[in-house]
Structures are given as C-alpha cells and as structure tokens.
DRENRO-550821 format. One line per 10 residues: number of its first residue (from 1); their letters; for each residue x, y, z of C-alpha. Coordinates in nm, 3 decimals, padded with zeros to 5 digits, always signed. Example, Ala and Ser with C-alpha at 12.3 -4.5 7.8 and 13.67 -1.06 7.14 Angstrom:
1 = AS = +01.230:-00.450:+00.780 | +01.367:-00.106:+00.714
This chain:
1 = MNKGFLPVCR = +03.835:+11.727:+05.158 | +03.769:+11.567:+05.498 | +03.397:+11.558:+05.570 | +03.445:+11.377:+05.901 | +03.344:+11.021:+05.975 | +03.168:+10.813:+05.714 | +02.798:+10.765:+05.789 | +02.706:+10.488:+06.034 | +02.327:+10.523:+06.005 | +02.059:+10.653:+05.771
11 = REMEERGWEY = +02.041:+10.988:+05.950 | +02.412:+11.054:+05.892 | +02.375:+10.944:+05.530 | +02.093:+11.193:+05.476 | +02.287:+11.468:+05.652 | +02.541:+11.433:+05.373 | +02.268:+11.482:+05.120 | +02.286:+11.120:+05.001 | +01.976:+10.928:+04.905 | +02.168:+10.598:+04.885
21 = VDFVYVSGDA = +02.510:+10.444:+04.936 | +02.706:+10.248:+04.678 | +02.837:+10.003:+04.938 | +02.739:+09.906:+05.290 | +03.044:+09.791:+05.482 | +02.937:+09.541:+05.753 | +03.201:+09.509:+06.024 | +03.235:+09.291:+06.332 | +03.435:+09.573:+06.493 | +03.312:+09.908:+06.612
31 = YVDHPSFGHA = +03.390:+10.190:+06.368 | +03.736:+10.333:+06.433 | +03.856:+10.564:+06.157 | +04.227:+10.492:+06.193 | +04.462:+10.329:+05.936 | +04.537:+10.041:+06.174 | +04.179:+09.918:+06.122 | +04.098:+09.738:+05.798 | +03.747:+09.878:+05.763 | +03.883:+10.235:+05.782
41 = VITRVLEAHG = +04.141:+10.173:+05.510 | +03.906:+10.001:+05.263 | +03.626:+10.254:+05.307 | +03.863:+10.550:+05.268 | +04.011:+10.391:+04.954 | +03.663:+10.357:+04.807 | +03.574:+10.713:+04.908 | +03.890:+10.840:+04.735 | +03.771:+10.668:+04.415 | +03.436:+10.842:+04.427
51 = FRVGILAQPD = +03.217:+10.577:+04.589 | +02.967:+10.639:+04.867 | +03.012:+10.404:+05.161 | +02.806:+10.356:+05.476 | +02.948:+10.163:+05.770 | +02.724:+09.920:+05.953 | +02.929:+09.832:+06.260 | +02.834:+09.531:+06.472 | +02.474:+09.487:+06.350 | +02.244:+09.267:+06.557
61 = WKDKSSITEF = +02.278:+08.936:+06.376 | +01.968:+08.802:+06.551 | +01.753:+09.070:+06.384 | +01.751:+09.070:+06.004 | +01.607:+09.422:+05.998 | +01.940:+09.548:+06.137 | +02.094:+09.491:+05.796 | +01.850:+09.734:+05.632 | +01.974:+10.052:+05.805 | +02.092:+10.208:+05.476
71 = GEPRLGFLVS = +01.848:+10.023:+05.254 | +01.978:+09.821:+04.961 | +02.318:+09.954:+04.850 | +02.352:+10.042:+04.483 | +02.652:+09.813:+04.421 | +02.684:+09.568:+04.707 | +02.767:+09.468:+05.064 | +03.124:+09.440:+05.191 | +03.155:+09.206:+05.489 | +03.438:+09.167:+05.742
81 = AGNMDSMVNH = +03.459:+08.997:+06.083 | +03.694:+09.276:+06.195 | +04.064:+09.310:+06.267 | +04.072:+08.958:+06.416 | +03.922:+08.624:+06.331 | +03.597:+08.622:+06.532 | +03.684:+08.291:+06.700 | +04.025:+08.414:+06.813 | +03.854:+08.730:+06.932 | +03.601:+08.530:+07.135
91 = YSVSKKRRKT = +03.798:+08.235:+07.275 | +04.130:+08.165:+07.445 | +04.344:+07.871:+07.334 | +04.169:+07.661:+07.601 | +03.841:+07.749:+07.423 | +03.716:+07.954:+07.717 | +03.515:+08.264:+07.637 | +03.713:+08.586:+07.671 | +03.581:+08.842:+07.918 | +03.650:+09.153:+07.709
101 = DAFTPGGATG = +03.657:+09.259:+07.345 | +03.896:+09.548:+07.275 | +03.727:+09.619:+06.940 | +03.385:+09.685:+07.094 | +03.270:+09.999:+07.277 | +03.349:+09.973:+07.647 | +03.525:+09.641:+07.586 | +03.191:+09.460:+07.600 | +03.155:+09.107:+07.466 | +02.872:+08.950:+07.269
111 = KRPDYAVVVY = +02.845:+09.219:+07.003 | +02.947:+08.995:+06.713 | +02.867:+08.631:+06.631 | +03.100:+08.334:+06.612 | +03.214:+08.275:+06.251 | +03.110:+08.631:+06.182 | +03.152:+08.648:+05.802 | +02.935:+08.339:+05.755 | +02.663:+08.472:+05.986 | +02.665:+08.822:+05.837
121 = GNLIRQVYKK = +02.659:+08.682:+05.484 | +02.353:+08.471:+05.559 | +02.187:+08.761:+05.741 | +02.217:+08.973:+05.426 | +02.089:+08.690:+05.206 | +01.773:+08.661:+05.416 | +01.679:+09.013:+05.308 | +01.863:+09.083:+04.982 | +01.863:+08.772:+04.763 | +02.050:+08.912:+04.461
131 = TPVILGGIEA = +02.261:+09.200:+04.597 | +02.636:+09.131:+04.554 | +02.812:+09.028:+04.877 | +03.192:+09.049:+04.894 | +03.381:+08.911:+05.195 | +03.711:+09.056:+05.311 | +03.934:+09.096:+05.614 | +04.149:+08.848:+05.804 | +03.876:+08.591:+05.878 | +03.762:+08.556:+05.517
141 = SLRRLAHYDY = +04.120:+08.574:+05.390 | +04.248:+08.283:+05.601 | +03.935:+08.074:+05.547 | +03.910:+08.130:+05.173 | +03.970:+07.762:+05.090 | +03.916:+07.443:+05.290 | +04.076:+07.495:+05.632 | +04.114:+07.327:+05.968 | +03.893:+07.491:+06.230 | +04.033:+07.440:+06.580
151 = WSDRLKRSVL = +03.712:+07.532:+06.763 | +03.497:+07.266:+06.594 | +03.799:+07.037:+06.546 | +03.720:+06.959:+06.184 | +03.804:+07.052:+05.829 | +03.569:+07.321:+05.706 | +03.499:+07.424:+05.350 | +03.556:+07.769:+05.206 | +03.356:+08.042:+05.381 | +03.254:+08.158:+05.034
161 = LDSGADLISY = +03.016:+07.862:+05.019 | +02.884:+07.873:+05.375 | +02.822:+08.249:+05.376 | +02.621:+08.275:+05.055 | +02.864:+08.546:+04.935 | +02.971:+08.599:+04.574 | +03.338:+08.689:+04.612 | +03.620:+08.699:+04.864 | +03.876:+08.977:+04.848 | +04.171:+08.815:+05.025
171 = GMGERSIVEI = +04.495:+08.960:+05.152 | +04.545:+09.335:+05.164 | +04.249:+09.446:+04.955 | +04.317:+09.803:+04.837 | +04.378:+09.698:+04.476 | +04.113:+09.429:+04.445 | +03.831:+09.625:+04.609 | +03.872:+09.916:+04.366 | +03.876:+09.682:+04.068 | +03.564:+09.503:+04.195
181 = AEALQSGIDI = +03.386:+09.835:+04.259 | +03.470:+09.969:+03.914 | +03.358:+09.644:+03.749 | +03.022:+09.663:+03.929 | +02.996:+10.032:+03.842 | +03.043:+09.951:+03.474 | +02.752:+09.708:+03.484 | +02.938:+09.378:+03.495 | +02.739:+09.112:+03.680 | +02.897:+08.994:+04.005
191 = GDITFVPGTV = +02.898:+08.638:+03.868 | +03.121:+08.748:+03.581 | +03.385:+08.914:+03.799 | +03.624:+08.622:+03.784 | +03.935:+08.806:+03.664 | +04.043:+09.020:+03.960 | +04.375:+08.926:+04.129 | +04.337:+08.880:+04.503 | +03.987:+08.732:+04.479 | +03.817:+08.395:+04.522
201 = YKTKDLNSVY = +03.499:+08.303:+04.337 | +03.278:+07.997:+04.288 | +03.177:+07.842:+03.957 | +03.033:+07.531:+03.799 | +03.215:+07.588:+03.471 | +03.593:+07.562:+03.448 | +03.611:+07.639:+03.075 | +03.726:+07.993:+03.143 | +03.984:+07.896:+03.407 | +04.334:+07.870:+03.266
211 = DGLTLPEYEE = +04.679:+07.813:+03.414 | +04.524:+07.655:+03.722 | +04.630:+07.387:+03.969 | +04.354:+07.154:+04.086 | +04.366:+07.077:+04.457 | +04.227:+06.757:+04.612 | +03.849:+06.739:+04.642 | +03.708:+06.862:+04.975 | +03.528:+06.539:+05.070 | +03.843:+06.338:+04.999
221 = MKKDRLLYAR = +04.051:+06.568:+05.220 | +03.804:+06.516:+05.504 | +03.876:+06.143:+05.481 | +04.254:+06.175:+05.440 | +04.445:+06.429:+05.647 | +04.766:+06.369:+05.453 | +04.582:+06.474:+05.140 | +04.493:+06.799:+05.313 | +04.857:+06.852:+05.417 | +04.966:+06.826:+05.053
231 = SFYTQYCNTD = +04.688:+07.061:+04.946 | +04.784:+07.313:+05.213 | +05.147:+07.318:+05.106 | +05.041:+07.375:+04.745 | +04.846:+07.678:+04.870 | +05.147:+07.794:+05.072 | +05.371:+07.777:+04.765 | +05.124:+07.987:+04.566 | +05.100:+08.298:+04.782 | +05.340:+08.510:+04.577
241 = PFSAKRLIEP = +05.184:+08.739:+04.312 | +05.473:+08.691:+04.067 | +05.478:+08.312:+04.056 | +05.142:+08.187:+04.192 | +04.903:+07.977:+03.987 | +04.526:+07.984:+04.010 | +04.405:+07.722:+04.256 | +04.091:+07.518:+04.194 | +03.928:+07.340:+04.488 | +03.654:+07.093:+04.382
251 = YAEHLFVVQN = +03.340:+07.034:+04.586 | +03.041:+06.805:+04.539 | +02.789:+06.848:+04.257 | +03.045:+06.991:+04.013 | +03.104:+07.305:+04.219 | +03.448:+07.467:+04.226 | +03.605:+07.740:+04.437 | +03.871:+07.923:+04.235 | +04.143:+08.134:+04.392 | +04.299:+08.389:+04.157
261 = MPSMPLNQEE = +04.662:+08.493:+04.196 | +04.733:+08.735:+04.483 | +04.723:+09.111:+04.423 | +05.050:+09.283:+04.347 | +05.212:+09.458:+04.644 | +05.170:+09.833:+04.678 | +05.467:+10.047:+04.585 | +05.587:+10.319:+04.821 | +05.385:+10.595:+04.656 | +05.068:+10.385:+04.686
271 = MDRVYGYPYM = +05.145:+10.301:+05.049 | +05.189:+10.670:+05.127 | +04.858:+10.750:+04.961 | +04.670:+10.480:+05.158 | +04.804:+10.604:+05.491 | +04.759:+10.967:+05.393 | +04.380:+10.962:+05.354 | +04.184:+11.198:+05.585 | +04.129:+10.958:+05.873 | +03.968:+11.098:+06.187
281 = RTYHPSYEKE = +04.222:+10.884:+06.379 | +03.980:+10.782:+06.654 | +03.651:+10.601:+06.715 | +03.310:+10.731:+06.608 | +03.175:+10.981:+06.864 | +02.861:+10.774:+06.920 | +03.074:+10.537:+07.132 | +03.184:+10.805:+07.375 | +02.902:+10.737:+07.621 | +03.017:+10.373:+07.648
291 = GGVPAISEVK = +03.377:+10.469:+07.719 | +03.511:+10.452:+07.365 | +03.679:+10.160:+07.189 | +03.975:+10.020:+07.390 | +04.173:+09.902:+07.086 | +04.252:+10.260:+06.981 | +04.479:+10.309:+07.283 | +04.733:+10.060:+07.142 | +04.767:+10.232:+06.806 | +04.662:+10.594:+06.842
301 = FSLVSNRGCF = +05.019:+10.716:+06.885 | +05.189:+10.448:+06.676 | +05.314:+10.460:+06.317 | +05.273:+10.176:+06.065 | +05.592:+10.184:+05.859 | +05.563:+09.854:+05.671 | +05.352:+09.552:+05.584 | +05.436:+09.202:+05.475 | +05.701:+08.983:+05.638 | +05.974:+08.757:+05.502
311 = GGCSFCALTF = +06.034:+08.609:+05.850 | +05.831:+08.302:+05.761 | +05.743:+08.176:+06.111 | +05.539:+07.856:+06.083 | +05.277:+07.968:+06.335 | +05.211:+08.303:+06.165 | +04.944:+08.361:+05.899 | +05.114:+08.666:+05.745 | +05.236:+08.467:+05.445 | +04.873:+08.389:+05.357
321 = HQGRILQTRS = +04.742:+08.738:+05.425 | +04.997:+09.016:+05.375 | +05.253:+08.808:+05.187 | +05.631:+08.784:+05.216 | +05.720:+09.085:+05.002 | +05.790:+09.384:+05.222 | +05.610:+09.710:+05.143 | +05.711:+10.032:+05.314 | +05.604:+10.392:+05.352 | +05.845:+10.675:+05.280
331 = RESLISEAEL = +06.018:+10.859:+05.563 | +05.839:+11.176:+05.454 | +05.498:+11.010:+05.492 | +05.583:+10.881:+05.839 | +05.727:+11.212:+05.955 | +05.416:+11.390:+05.832 | +05.195:+11.153:+06.032 | +05.417:+11.193:+06.339 | +05.368:+11.569:+06.318 | +04.991:+11.508:+06.327
341 = LVKDPDFKGY = +05.036:+11.301:+06.645 | +05.221:+11.586:+06.814 | +04.924:+11.817:+06.753 | +04.682:+11.578:+06.923 | +04.581:+11.720:+07.264 | +04.624:+11.375:+07.424 | +04.982:+11.331:+07.295 | +05.231:+11.320:+07.585 | +05.549:+11.315:+07.381 | +05.577:+10.939:+07.330
351 = IHDVGGPTAN = +05.545:+10.761:+06.996 | +05.454:+10.409:+07.105 | +05.573:+10.219:+06.800 | +05.727:+10.254:+06.455 | +05.688:+09.926:+06.275 | +05.454:+09.663:+06.144 | +05.457:+09.283:+06.148 | +05.834:+09.315:+06.201 | +05.957:+09.659:+06.300 | +06.312:+09.648:+06.167
361 = FRYPSCSKQL = +06.230:+09.540:+05.810 | +06.245:+09.834:+05.566 | +06.339:+09.659:+05.242 | +06.240:+09.344:+05.055 | +06.481:+09.072:+05.163 | +06.664:+09.076:+04.829 | +06.670:+09.282:+04.510 | +06.499:+09.023:+04.289 | +06.171:+09.008:+04.480 | +06.005:+09.309:+04.317
371 = SYGVCKEKQC = +06.073:+09.160:+03.973 | +06.051:+08.783:+04.026 | +05.887:+08.734:+04.366 | +06.001:+08.529:+04.664 | +06.145:+08.179:+04.646 | +05.869:+07.919:+04.660 | +06.031:+07.660:+04.883 | +06.307:+07.860:+05.052 | +06.297:+08.106:+05.340 | +06.498:+08.428:+05.365
381 = LYPKPCQNLR = +06.612:+08.384:+05.727 | +06.561:+08.016:+05.801 | +06.747:+07.790:+05.871 | +07.012:+08.058:+05.822 | +07.011:+08.392:+05.640 | +07.010:+08.350:+05.261 | +07.331:+08.458:+05.086 | +07.120:+08.708:+04.889 | +06.965:+08.864:+05.201 | +06.993:+09.240:+05.225
391 = ADHRDYVDLL = +07.047:+09.294:+05.599 | +07.052:+09.672:+05.619 | +06.910:+09.897:+05.892 | +07.037:+10.230:+05.762 | +06.702:+10.357:+05.636 | +06.526:+10.256:+05.958 | +06.796:+10.422:+06.170 | +06.765:+10.742:+05.966 | +06.386:+10.735:+06.006 | +06.409:+10.692:+06.383
401 = RKLREIPGVK = +06.660:+10.977:+06.410 | +06.431:+11.212:+06.218 | +06.134:+11.116:+06.435 | +06.334:+11.187:+06.751 | +06.414:+11.535:+06.621 | +06.049:+11.640:+06.580 | +05.966:+11.915:+06.832 | +05.736:+11.774:+07.098 | +05.860:+11.414:+07.068 | +06.029:+11.296:+07.387
411 = KVFIRSGIRF = +06.076:+10.928:+07.310 | +06.020:+10.687:+07.022 | +05.955:+10.327:+07.122 | +05.965:+10.009:+06.913 | +05.697:+09.772:+07.038 | +05.590:+09.568:+06.737 | +05.894:+09.345:+06.772 | +06.227:+09.310:+06.601 | +06.379:+09.008:+06.430 | +06.696:+08.949:+06.628
421 = DYVMADRDDT = +06.836:+08.714:+06.362 | +06.805:+08.996:+06.107 | +06.988:+09.226:+06.349 | +07.267:+08.967:+06.384 | +07.289:+08.931:+06.005 | +07.368:+09.304:+05.974 | +07.743:+09.362:+06.003 | +07.684:+09.721:+06.107 | +07.589:+09.749:+06.477 | +07.459:+10.105:+06.451
431 = FIHELCEHHV = +07.096:+09.998:+06.481 | +07.134:+09.787:+06.793 | +07.341:+10.063:+06.956 | +07.071:+10.321:+06.886 | +06.801:+10.076:+06.986 | +06.959:+10.037:+07.331 | +07.038:+10.406:+07.368 | +06.712:+10.561:+07.252 | +06.430:+10.314:+07.193 | +06.416:+10.081:+07.494
441 = SGQLKVAPEH = +06.267:+10.167:+07.830 | +06.402:+09.912:+08.074 | +06.299:+09.601:+07.881 | +06.325:+09.484:+07.523 | +06.074:+09.215:+07.430 | +06.182:+08.971:+07.162 | +06.044:+08.636:+07.048 | +06.286:+08.344:+07.044 | +05.972:+08.132:+07.121 | +06.171:+07.827:+07.239
451 = VSDAVLKKMG = +06.523:+07.702:+07.312 | +06.505:+07.351:+07.170 | +06.648:+07.347:+06.818 | +06.415:+07.058:+06.733 | +06.109:+07.272:+06.814 | +06.260:+07.584:+06.659 | +06.305:+07.394:+06.335 | +05.932:+07.321:+06.323 | +05.861:+07.686:+06.408 | +06.078:+07.809:+06.123
461 = KPPNRVYQAF = +06.288:+08.003:+06.374 | +06.670:+08.029:+06.390 | +06.873:+07.797:+06.617 | +06.893:+07.895:+06.982 | +07.259:+07.998:+06.949 | +07.151:+08.298:+06.737 | +06.931:+08.427:+07.017 | +07.206:+08.365:+07.273 | +07.451:+08.565:+07.061 | +07.200:+08.848:+07.031
471 = GEKYASINKK = +07.149:+08.845:+07.408 | +07.522:+08.872:+07.468 | +07.555:+09.161:+07.224 | +07.255:+09.338:+07.378 | +07.400:+09.301:+07.728 | +07.744:+09.418:+07.615 | +07.609:+09.734:+07.450 | +07.393:+09.820:+07.751 | +07.696:+09.778:+07.976 | +07.892:+10.024:+07.763
481 = LKKKQYLVPY = +07.600:+10.266:+07.775 | +07.574:+10.214:+08.153 | +07.208:+10.124:+08.118 | +07.025:+09.858:+08.318 | +06.801:+09.721:+08.045 | +06.684:+09.365:+08.022 | +06.587:+09.121:+07.750 | +06.241:+08.968:+07.795 | +06.180:+08.661:+07.577 | +05.837:+08.563:+07.452
491 = LMSSHPGSSM = +05.804:+08.185:+07.486 | +05.553:+07.939:+07.347 | +05.448:+07.607:+07.493 | +05.292:+07.303:+07.323 | +05.395:+07.387:+06.968 | +05.403:+07.085:+06.733 | +05.735:+06.909:+06.785 | +05.745:+06.986:+07.157 | +05.727:+06.673:+07.370 | +05.772:+06.676:+07.746
501 = KEAVELAEYI = +06.146:+06.643:+07.688 | +06.162:+06.976:+07.500 | +05.928:+07.137:+07.752 | +06.167:+07.044:+08.035 | +06.456:+07.181:+07.831 | +06.273:+07.513:+07.813 | +06.209:+07.507:+08.189 | +06.580:+07.451:+08.256 | +06.661:+07.750:+08.037 | +06.421:+07.965:+08.240
511 = RDLGYMPQQV = +06.584:+07.837:+08.560 | +06.925:+07.946:+08.434 | +06.781:+08.279:+08.324 | +06.663:+08.343:+08.680 | +06.309:+08.467:+08.627 | +05.955:+08.339:+08.580 | +05.768:+08.464:+08.272 | +05.444:+08.637:+08.362 | +05.296:+08.563:+08.021 | +05.321:+08.234:+07.835
521 = QDFYPTPSTI = +05.155:+08.170:+07.501 | +05.020:+07.821:+07.442 | +05.032:+07.738:+07.073 | +04.701:+07.850:+06.919 | +04.601:+07.665:+06.598 | +04.457:+07.955:+06.399 | +04.346:+07.903:+06.036 | +04.598:+07.873:+05.751 | +04.935:+07.841:+05.917 | +05.194:+07.567:+05.868
531 = STCMYYTGVD = +05.187:+07.496:+06.242 | +04.809:+07.453:+06.238 | +04.843:+07.212:+05.949 | +05.094:+07.013:+06.159 | +04.855:+07.019:+06.453 | +04.569:+06.880:+06.247 | +04.754:+06.631:+06.028 | +05.048:+06.521:+06.243 | +05.293:+06.586:+05.960 | +05.506:+06.879:+05.848
541 = PRDMSSVYVP = +05.355:+06.970:+05.510 | +05.693:+07.092:+05.384 | +05.844:+06.743:+05.379 | +05.555:+06.523:+05.502 | +05.763:+06.403:+05.798 | +05.584:+06.290:+06.112 | +05.555:+06.547:+06.394 | +05.474:+06.491:+06.760 | +05.172:+06.705:+06.847 | +05.068:+06.776:+07.207
551 = KNPHEKMLQR = +04.688:+06.787:+07.183 | +04.565:+06.657:+07.516 | +04.453:+06.958:+07.727 | +04.619:+06.813:+08.037 | +04.951:+06.763:+07.859 | +04.932:+07.121:+07.731 | +04.869:+07.233:+08.088 | +05.176:+07.041:+08.205 | +05.397:+07.199:+07.938 | +05.273:+07.544:+08.030
561 = ALIQYRDPKN = +05.324:+07.482:+08.402 | +05.688:+07.388:+08.340 | +05.756:+07.734:+08.199 | +05.610:+07.886:+08.518 | +05.749:+07.621:+08.753 | +05.822:+07.877:+09.027 | +05.453:+07.949:+09.077 | +05.340:+07.748:+09.385 | +05.002:+07.683:+09.217 | +05.184:+07.480:+08.951
571 = YDLVLEALRL = +05.376:+07.252:+09.190 | +05.170:+06.935:+09.138 | +05.162:+06.983:+08.761 | +05.538:+07.038:+08.744 | +05.601:+06.729:+08.957 | +05.378:+06.522:+08.730 | +05.550:+06.658:+08.419 | +05.896:+06.576:+08.551 | +05.785:+06.222:+08.637 | +05.646:+06.175:+08.286
581 = AGRMDLVGYG = +05.967:+06.311:+08.132 | +06.185:+06.087:+08.347 | +06.353:+06.393:+08.494 | +06.312:+06.341:+08.869 | +06.672:+06.456:+08.899 | +06.520:+06.805:+08.882 | +06.327:+06.742:+09.206 | +06.552:+06.805:+09.502 | +06.746:+07.064:+09.700 | +07.026:+07.139:+09.458
591 = SRCLIRPKRS = +07.061:+07.465:+09.271 | +06.986:+07.288:+08.943 | +06.655:+07.151:+09.068 | +06.326:+07.303:+08.963 | +06.121:+07.208:+09.269 | +06.171:+07.043:+09.606 | +06.022:+06.704:+09.685 | +05.704:+06.677:+09.886 | +05.764:+06.580:+10.246 | +05.540:+06.277:+10.200
601 = DTTPEGKAKG = +05.722:+06.167:+09.886 | +05.935:+05.874:+10.008 | +05.945:+05.676:+09.683 | +06.298:+05.604:+09.557 | +06.262:+05.840:+09.262 | +06.117:+06.111:+09.486 | +06.401:+06.115:+09.742 | +06.581:+06.445:+09.771 | +06.899:+06.483:+09.572 | +07.177:+06.734:+09.603
611 = RSPKDPDKNH = +07.170:+06.948:+09.913 | +07.027:+06.824:+10.240 | +06.710:+06.967:+10.391 | +06.932:+07.140:+10.650 | +07.091:+07.347:+10.373 | +06.792:+07.448:+10.158 | +06.810:+07.643:+09.838 | +06.522:+07.878:+09.911 | +06.523:+08.021:+09.558 | +06.389:+07.695:+09.418
621 = RPLQDKKKKK = +06.131:+07.604:+09.684 | +05.767:+07.691:+09.618 | +05.604:+07.793:+09.947 | +05.297:+07.581:+09.997 | +05.100:+07.795:+10.241 | +05.109:+08.113:+10.446 | +05.239:+07.939:+10.761 | +05.546:+07.805:+10.582 | +05.604:+08.144:+10.424 | +05.593:+08.322:+10.766
631 = KTIRNIHKKK = +05.816:+08.056:+10.922 | +06.074:+08.095:+10.645 | +06.078:+08.475:+10.692 | +06.131:+08.432:+11.071 | +06.421:+08.190:+11.010 | +06.588:+08.438:+10.776 | +06.566:+08.712:+11.041 | +06.711:+08.475:+11.306 | +07.009:+08.397:+11.082 | +07.066:+08.769:+11.033
C-alpha cells in the first residue's frame, strides 16, 4: 500500500509511527520518488522487503550534526553521490564550475560536496564509528577500484578506502542491497559480508578468497601507467556475471580491496516489479517553495523500457555499471505505466521517450548471453555486427504501436537515442519507416560521434560508411512520406586518436553537410571507461598500441573550434588550426574553403586560393564586425 513519500526528516518518521529506521539513505541529489532516480529505486526495493528507510537528501557536509537527523539507523547507512558522479555534476570538461544543478531544488549549486561519497562517508564516521556504511550509485560504482581521476589528474585508490565505508554495492544494486540488508538483519557482522555478488569489500586476509585474479599493486600502478592499462583491461574483461573472476587489488600494509563477481541481471518479471513499485513520480513537496527539482522535467513523461547496453562505446561507462546484457520490461508493464502518465493533470498527450541507454534494444544481442554471458574480448556491433547478432525490432515496433493507441496519447517520441548500426543490421525496414512516420518531430538526433575511421575505431563505433548509409535510407524514407525531417549528428572533439588531421576531416564533413552544430561535446575523461584509460596512459588497453591523445587545453579548443568554424568568434582559432594541420588550402574564396584569409595576411601560404575577392563565396566568410555585415547586406540589395 502506498503511504506516500518515504520520510526525509525525524518528524515524518514519527508521523509514520516509527521510533527508528533500519537504513538512512544519504543522497547527493534531492529526493525525487521516480524510477529514473537511483535512490528512489533502492529505497522502494528495501521498503518492499519490509525495511524502514529514511532519506537524508543533500545533508550539510560541513556540519556533522546534519547526519544525525534520524539518529543511528538500526542496520546501517547507504551512501550515494546521486544520479551523476559529483565531479561531472559540478564541472565542465574545461574544469569550470557549472552554474546550475538539475538534481537540486531550484537548480541551485553548492548543495553537495566534490567527491561526494568520500565526504559523506567520512562525515558519518565522525559521528558513528561502528555503524555499517555501504556505498552505492554511479560514483562509487565507477570508482570501486583504482581509477584515473581527471579533475586531480592522478590515479586514485578505491573510494572504499578513502571514504571509511565497509562495502560498495556496484552496478545496478537491487539484488545486492537486499542480500546485504538480510545479512545484517540476521546478525552477520558487516565485516563478514564478503560473499554478496555485486559488492566490493576490504580485507587483510585472503585465505577466504578463492577463484580470484590479483591485479597490480596500487603504488606500482602509480609509477607505471602501462601497468594500470593492463589492470584496467583485466577489469573490463571481468564485468560479466557469468564469466567474471573475483578481482584482488593490493594496497600497502597487506590491505586488499576485493571485487566480487557482478550481480546477475534482472529477468523481465523482476524488472516489471522494480518499476511497478508505488512511486510518487515527482519530487518531495518540501521543494515546492524553491521551484521543484528541474531534473524531473526530463523524465516525468518518459518510460524506461530497458537497461544495459551491448553497444560497447569506448567512452561510455555502461559496461562497468549496467553491464552489456540487455534487460527489458514487458510491454504490459510499460503500457500500464503509460496509462498512469495519461492520468497526470500535467500530461499534454506527449510521451517524451521510450528507451534506456539505447532505445531500440529490446533483446540480448544473441541467444547465448542469458546462459553463458557476453564474449570477453569481442563486441556485438564493432567493428561489424557479429554473425550471431539478433537484429530484430519487432517487439519494439509492437510496443510503440500499442502506446500510440492509448486514449489521450497524441505522440510518442524516442529521445534516448537509437543505434543506427543496429537499425542497418535489421533486414526488415519496418522500424525505421515507423520511426520516420510517427516518432520524429522535425529532427532525429543520432550519435555517429566522428567521421574519421581512425578515430571511430578508438571509439568502438562503426565505420563512417554505416552512418552515411543510414542517412541515405532515412532521407529516402522521409521523401516517400513527404516529410521534411532532418538528421542531426552528435559529434565529439578531442577524443583519443584525434589529431589535428582528423579534426580537419570532421570540419570538412560539416562543411559538406551545410550546417554548424550548436552543441559540440569535447571528450570528457570520466572514471572507468576505455577512452579515459587511453587518455591517461596513452595506449589502447585492448591491444596496448600507442594512441595520440590531445591533452593541451589550447589544442582541444582548436579542435572544437574547427567543428564550429562558421562562428566568427572562432576565426583566429580555426586559422591557427589549419596552419598547424598544414591545410591552408582550406583558407580562401573557393566553395571548399572553410574560412577566408585575413586582409592583412600576405604570406605565401595565406594568399587567397580559388575564387577572386571580386567573386566571393559569402556562405563561407565569417563577418568580422557589424559594419562589414551591414555593408554586405547593402551590396546584396544593390545586386537585386
């Protein structure tokens, strides 16, 4: 029975008639009781198993009394930084402080600390010396072993050691958190809970650890980056619950951090149950006076249909967190949730998304995965689709059709992204036809990320020709449907493997495409991705080959400017980049040129090529000031 929101303070706890809570869940996010928020899922799972949980959202980490709101919990503290790593939440890729925080009431910043799970863990330990502390969520999950930290630019040890916590529940924690809770309930000491899949613990005695792989020692990895690259790839190859070994990471003074095998994926019935708990589906009412929590607007009218991803992009941490085995909800579960959305007074008839990490995945990539797991050193889609790949959109198409038929639903969008290479691998074009006809509103955003095959190889993405073929098919279908709908590519600059040569290649592609991207993502080295390992070590951990890494902030700025070469503010940067790349042939008056030469540029390499100044190509000339812009407009009118 739904009793409303879980308590967020002592008063609400007492209003329920509780004298204590079993667990205090400390979160870096504001409390939003919606299944897109990790704290809501874990606390509802625990509630369904009979445990009392209080939520301590965004406590004041500068005041240790803030951690005592509920008193000492009977079983322990659960600690999460929130839906994002706190450092990604706080800082842009240029390490500048962000101006808003969508997971905080009113979008305010400064409500959580940097390295939140470490700070919260130590805050608890100042007050409660012996109470069990279990870390979870994305930050703890991706920092569970030694990891490169971009913001401090060094290799850091497991957050389990720096936080003073007892355990980490990594990955999707529904299974592990229940097993931990029941073990504590039965009287087992937290130090003896070393057997739960999906957890990491610390020990000084390895006698009870069996079937384990010993990783390089932390201090040695700090001295040798190649040693860390090998260690990271061992971790990467042991993320599958069917085949993974225990991993043992040694530290000084005979201390070891032990990672148990990952938890088994949820089956469809379990997924339905998790998403069917009595969520309030919005933020706690105490935030109303501050304008609510902005993050809810992105997910309130969206449906999570799957988790996990077998796409295997190098820059994505999903392999380490959700895993590569796809888990899906039933159509009945999703339709039932959609019918709840329709009843919401704020619903305007539009379901914003039906998806997950990748929207158009509804099955594991092949039939063997639920019995034997994924291949350790092979990808399902890269460098080309595996011969065992099941490329089938029929279930997804049927789901979308049923959602469109629900009374009150005007339109169903797909915003969480589709894998275009998976679409191209499907011999049946029904999905892409229905996508264009019913689920796109003017623009379809997809993520080819780059056009250089050399960079795409490092990204774990398909060759550029696959994206080009998809674009042609998309255009052809829209033409038949008589719809003017465009393809908008997400592009990434400065990824490992991208030198100035590849950056210019991307700029030339954008020139031929005829538009300037408004948003460009610089590569962001977040914890526990293959790309971040490349960034730190200079090698691809998969084969230990050397990789060019653009690290200098100015070079990264140049690569980014090339993608937005039409912006007049970027003129000097683009000119510098073209000089460095030896591509001054792209400075001139011809239609293939990116920018025009400066009037004062009389050096041999800076002389205009192609058309003469009397016959300018105005589409490729950045206007330098308002006077030139007005003069150009007057000249156009005179010609008319």
